[in-house]
Residue, then its C-alpha position, 0 to 999 in steps of 0.5 A: m243890818k237888823p236881824s230879821p224878827s223871828i215869828t212865833i206861833s203860841t201853841h194855843q193858836l194851832k189848837p183850834f186849826v189842827p182839829k178843823c182840818f182834821l174834821l174836814s178830811l175825815l168828813l170828806s173821806l167819810l162822804l167818798f166811802l158812802s158814795l162808793s159803798i152804798p148799794s144802789y138799785h140802778q148802779t149795777t145797770t149797764s147803761s150807754s148812748d147805744l144801750r139804755i136801761r128804762p127807768g122806773y123800776t123801784s125794785y127787782e120784784e117789780y120788775i119780776q112782777l111787770q114780766l110776769n104780767k105778760t108772761l101769765n096773761f091768759n089771752l097771750r098764753r092762749l095765743w102762743l099755744t094755738r095760732d103762733w104755735d106752729r107759725k113760730i116754729k116753722v119760722f124758728s125751724s128755718f133759723f136754726a137750719d141755717l145756723k146748722n148749715k153755717r156749723l154753728l149748731s149740730n144735732s150733737s149740741r146741747a142747747l139752751c133757750i132763754g126766755a123760752r116762754m111756752g118753748q116754740e124755739v125748745e120745739a123747733l131745735k127738736r124738730v131739726g134733729v138737736s134732741d138734747s134742748i130745753g128752755i127757761d123762763l120765769v113760768p115754766y111750760p114742762p117738758l120744754v121749758l124749765h123755771g129759771d131767772f136769765h139774770r142767774q141761770p140755774f145750771d152749772d158752769e160750762s153746761f151748753d155748747f148752744e144758747f139762743s135768745n129773743v129776749f135780750d131787750h127784757a134784761l134789766y142787767p144786760n151785764k148779768f144776762v151776757r155774764e151767765i150766758e158765758r158762764t154756761l156756754k162750753p168753751g167754743g160754744v156759740c150764742v145767738l141773740h135776735v134783737a131789735l135795732s131799728r125799732r123800739s120794743d114793747k112796754f115790758s121791755a127793760n132796756d133799748l138797744y141801738s147798735v151792736e156795739p154795746l153787746k161786743r163790749l158785753f161778751q168779753r169772753s167770746e168773739l163776734v161771728h156775724v151780724r145778719p138781718v132777720d125777720g123774726f117777730g118784730l126783731d131785725t137783727e141776728i148777732v152770733f158770738r163764739k165763747k173763746v177756747k181757753k189757752w190751756s185747753s187748746w195747748f192740751c188739745l195740741i199736745s194730746c193730739 
């Protein structure tokens, strides 16, 4: 039987092949790295079939300017301070009184209203007995409303017992909106959102919400308390979350009490 002929490959045959493989591998690695590391304006938004971010913003500044176009509108501000003022305070007072009856809000609560514009909801809280209440908005209206962006609240961690907002649809970054609420809420604190599920919001909205499920996913440090229908100036659903108490706090309470 004849021995199998040995196969020999000369070094000069390998030389062109090795660099090609190496360069191809390097190129693919570089493309992957760039796709993961280059920041994208829309990359940090939260979007799903039940929560859709509206397209069209080329920068955060453009988004802010659109929101200011509504808040600074002379006719709207005059309307909010005249015809709408007492009417909205009456409706908000009814909502907050009901939350007090459900023990989700008390006179001793430190309360924040997010996106409060002229401060009708802040005034309503004060009228039902929650005197330590304040609002934030892109345009301040002292003494009821301070300047603040709800994507980055100007408050320390665990500052409030209660937070209310009916402007979730204006959040370009819903994840940041919720993260800031959970950051500034005390453990055991309550967040109440009024949202529109059955109809689309106005042209100033930055997202459209179609169910409660996206909010349940976003509120990672909180538990859902209740969902109920409301009639709140075009918003049809009230969603309440309670921030979870830290485990070590519970143990400390059990030991000390």
